[in-house]
C-alpha positions, 0 to 999 in steps of 0.5 A, spaced: 567 654 430 573 649 430 570 643 431 567 644 437 559 643 437 555 649 440 548 648 443 543 653 444 537 652 448 539 645 451 533 640 451 535 637 458 529 640 462 526 645 457 519 646 456 515 650 452 513 657 454 507 657 449 502 653 446 504 649 441 497 648 438 491 650 436 486 649 442 479 651 439 475 653 433 476 661 436 483 661 436 484 658 429 479 663 426 482 669 430 489 666 427 487 666 421 484 673 421 490 675 423 494 672 417 489 674 412 492 680 407 499 679 411 506 677 407 510 671 407 517 673 406 521 669 411 518 663 416 520 668 422 514 672 419 510 667 423 508 666 430 508 659 433 500 660 433 500 662 426 505 656 424 500 651 427 494 654 424 498 653 418 500 646 419 493 644 421 490 647 415 496 643 411 493 636 413 486 639 412 486 641 405 490 634 403 485 630 407 479 633 404 480 637 398 473 637 396 472 641 402 476 647 399 474 646 392 471 653 391 474 657 397 478 662 392 473 663 386 475 668 381 481 669 385 488 671 381 495 669 382 502 670 379 508 667 380 514 671 377 520 667 377 527 669 376 530 661 377 528 655 373 523 651 377 519 644 377 516 643 383 515 650 386 512 652 379 507 646 378 505 645 385 503 652 386 500 652 379 495 646 381 494 648 389 491 655 386 487 651 380 484 646 385 482 652 390 477 655 384 482 661 382 487 662 377 495 662 376 498 666 371 506 665 370 511 670 368 517 667 366 523 672 369 529 668 368 532 673 362 532 679 366 532 680 374 525 684 377 527 691 377 531 691 371 526 693 366 522 697 370 522 699 379 520 694 383 515 698 386 512 700 379 511 692 378 507 692 385 503 698 384 501 695 377 500 688 380 495 689 386 491 693 381 490 685 377 492 680 381 490 677 389 496 675 390 504 675 388 508 669 388 516 671 387 522 666 386 528 671 386 536 670 387 535 677 392 531 676 398 530 684 397 527 683 391 521 679 395 522 684 401 521 691 396 515 687 393 512 686 399 513 694 402 509 696 396 504 692 394 497 692 397 496 684 396 499 679 399 506 677 397 509 669 398 517 668 398 517 661 393 525 662 394 530 667 395 538 667 397 535 668 404 530 663 405 525 657 402 519 658 407 514 654 403 519 648 402 520 648 410 513 648 411 511 642 406 518 638 409 515 639 417 508 637 414 511 630 412 514 629 418 508 630 422 505 625 417 510 620 419 512 622 427 505 625 430 507 630 435 514 634 433 515 636 440 522 634 441 524 630 435 531 630 433 532 633 426 539 634 423 541 638 417 547 636 413 550 640 408 551 648 406 548 653 410 544 655 405 536 659 404 533 652 406 537 650 412 535 658 414 527 656 413 528 648 416 532 652 422 526 657 424 521 652 422 524 647 427 524 652 432 517 654 431 515 647 432 519 645 438 524 641 435 531 639 437 535 641 430 542 639 429 546 643 423 552 640 421 556 644 416 563 645 413 567 650 416 566 657 413 559 654 410 554 655 417 548 658 417 548 666 417 548 669 424 542 673 424 538 667 422 541 663 428 540 668 433 533 669 430 532 661 431 534 661 438 530 666 440 524 662 437 526 656 440 526 659 447 518 659 447 517 652 444 522 648 447 526 647 442 534 647 441 539 648 436 546 645 436 551 647 430 557 643 429 562 641 423 562 634 425 556 630 421 556 624 425 556 627 431 549 630 428 547 624 425 547 620 431 540 618 434 536 622 429 529 621 427 531 625 420 537 627 416 536 632 410 540 634 406 541 639 399 545 640 394 552 643 395 552 648 390 545 652 389 543 656 383 547 662 382 553 659 385 555 654 379 562 658 379 563 655 386 561 648 384 569 645 383 572 648 389 565 646 394 566 639 391 572 636 395 569 640 401 563 637 402 565 630 400 565 628 407 558 630 408 554 626 404 549 622 406 550 615 405 548 608 408 554 609 412 551 615 415 544 613 415 546 607 420 548 612 425 541 615 426 535 611 429 532 605 425 526 609 424 529 615 421 527 618 415 532 621 409 529 628 406 532 632 401 528 638 397 530 636 391 533 637 385 539 632 388 545 630 385 546 623 386 553 621 387 554 628 390 550 630 397 547 623 397 547 616 394 543 613 390 542 608 395 539 613 400 535 617 396 532 611 393 532 607 400 526 605 404 528 611 409 527 616 403 521 620 404 523 626 399 517 624 394 512 625 400 516 632 401 514 634 393 507 632 394 506 636 400 509 642 397 502 643 393 498 642 400 502 646 404 502 651 399 494 650 399 495 652 406 498 659 406 495 661 400 488 660 403 491 663 410 493 669 406 487 670 402 482 669 407 479 663 405 482 658 411 476 654 415 477 649 420 475 642 418 471 638 423 475 630 424 482 634 421 483 638 428 488 634 431 494 634 427 498 631 432 493 625 432 497 622 425 500 618 428 504 617 435 511 617 437 514 616 443 517 622 447 525 622 448 
């Protein structure tokens, strides 16, 4: 891709071909009914309407948690993690417990799923005891194989391809700050990794103008790029790929980064460090964004590597809002997949949270 910038679905003159919001109680209930019993392996599993319903529900459970206190009474969640976790584990456990259900944790960090017992056999056991399965794995195929063999919903809590729960929480956070996200300029700087993939797809479903700036040879997967373009064609969003972080950050409403070396890639850390150094989010890079711009990171952060302390701890940072919203977003996802979703009066227009001038 040399140093050129590639723009797909130019933001100029584009308009959504489908509604990006929930227009009625009937629409919400029909959407929720359609999601009940399904899996969330990828953001691409969701339609524009399903994403809108999830976002609305996430805001509702945060604003009025008491209305959902016993929504999943006696439901059982199992969390099976091949990777270490702070936010993902605790937010899922807290979410399930405060919805009236129970969460059980299985530490699979010493051996991958499928090693001791086949994944289909594991799935056929779990579906007899559990209401929902949450997986945090290395291989995305582990998640899709579990979903294919389980009669209960499966949630991707991180794989080498995607991190859908993180992305939903992140754009929930942006809605809290900006209101309607249609036309928002969102920039991701760093590795074209699993988090990047889910952010691209979520941005596309929400009509966001998304720019991805990566070093050469670290671009997001082409299959995910193509899917994001396909989704954005229906929402008026756009996708721009570049190798120029400064150009990507200019006039952005949000700048997001992630670690340069993900879990499982530790052996590449020394090689990657100098490659990603020009992509560090620092005060100079943030100064090229809008004055009202926010800084985002999925955490944990490597301070002094992909981001400086001044930015991470600065007034534009919303990283801990993102972390908090993991719990609310995952409540919404779990409620939807287990048939416990409902529409709450007063929480219907998520776009009224804040107003933002259109660009």
